[in-house]
C-alpha positions as CSV (number, residue, x, y, z in Angstrom):
1,M,23.9,-31.7,-22.4
2,N,20.8,-29.9,-21.2
3,E,21.0,-26.2,-21.8
4,K,19.4,-25.5,-18.4
5,Y,22.5,-26.8,-16.6
6,M,25.3,-25.7,-18.9
7,H,26.3,-22.7,-16.8
8,Q,26.1,-24.2,-13.4
9,A,29.4,-25.0,-11.7
10,F,29.9,-28.2,-9.6
11,D,30.5,-27.4,-6.0
12,D,31.6,-30.3,-3.8
13,A,31.7,-28.3,-0.6
14,Y,28.5,-30.0,0.6
15,I,30.0,-33.4,0.1
16,Y,33.1,-32.6,2.0
17,A,31.1,-31.1,4.8
18,Q,29.0,-34.3,5.0
19,L,32.1,-36.5,5.0
20,A,33.5,-34.6,8.0
21,L,30.4,-35.5,10.1
22,A,30.0,-38.6,12.1
23,P,28.2,-41.3,10.0
24,E,25.0,-41.0,12.1
25,Q,24.9,-37.2,11.6
26,S,25.5,-37.2,7.8
27,A,22.7,-36.9,5.3
28,L,24.7,-39.1,2.9
29,A,24.2,-42.8,3.1
30,M,27.5,-44.6,3.2
31,H,28.2,-48.3,2.7
32,Q,31.4,-50.1,2.7
33,Y,32.0,-52.7,0.0
34,M,34.8,-55.1,-0.7
35,R,36.8,-54.1,2.4
36,K,39.0,-57.2,2.3
37,E,39.9,-56.7,-1.4
38,A,40.6,-53.0,-0.8
39,L,42.9,-53.6,2.1
40,E,44.8,-56.2,0.1
41,A,45.3,-53.6,-2.7
42,F,46.4,-51.0,-0.2
43,E,48.9,-53.3,1.5
44,L,50.5,-54.0,-2.0
45,W,50.6,-50.3,-2.6
46,K,52.3,-49.6,0.8
47,V,55.2,-51.8,0.0
48,R,55.7,-50.6,-3.5
49,K,59.0,-48.8,-4.0
50,H,58.1,-46.5,-6.9
51,K,55.1,-44.4,-5.8
52,M,53.8,-41.2,-7.4
53,P,54.1,-38.4,-4.8
54,Y,50.9,-36.3,-4.6
């Protein structure tokens, strides 16, 4: 690891702030991929009986 960056902590507050904005206001480019496949996996998860509570 580069010594220059060893003591810098990661701060994800900027990312969360950008995600809270409407897509047209966010500075982050967002693209949706594999929506159909993701929805299929989510539907399988929804009916699963043994889920890990978070």
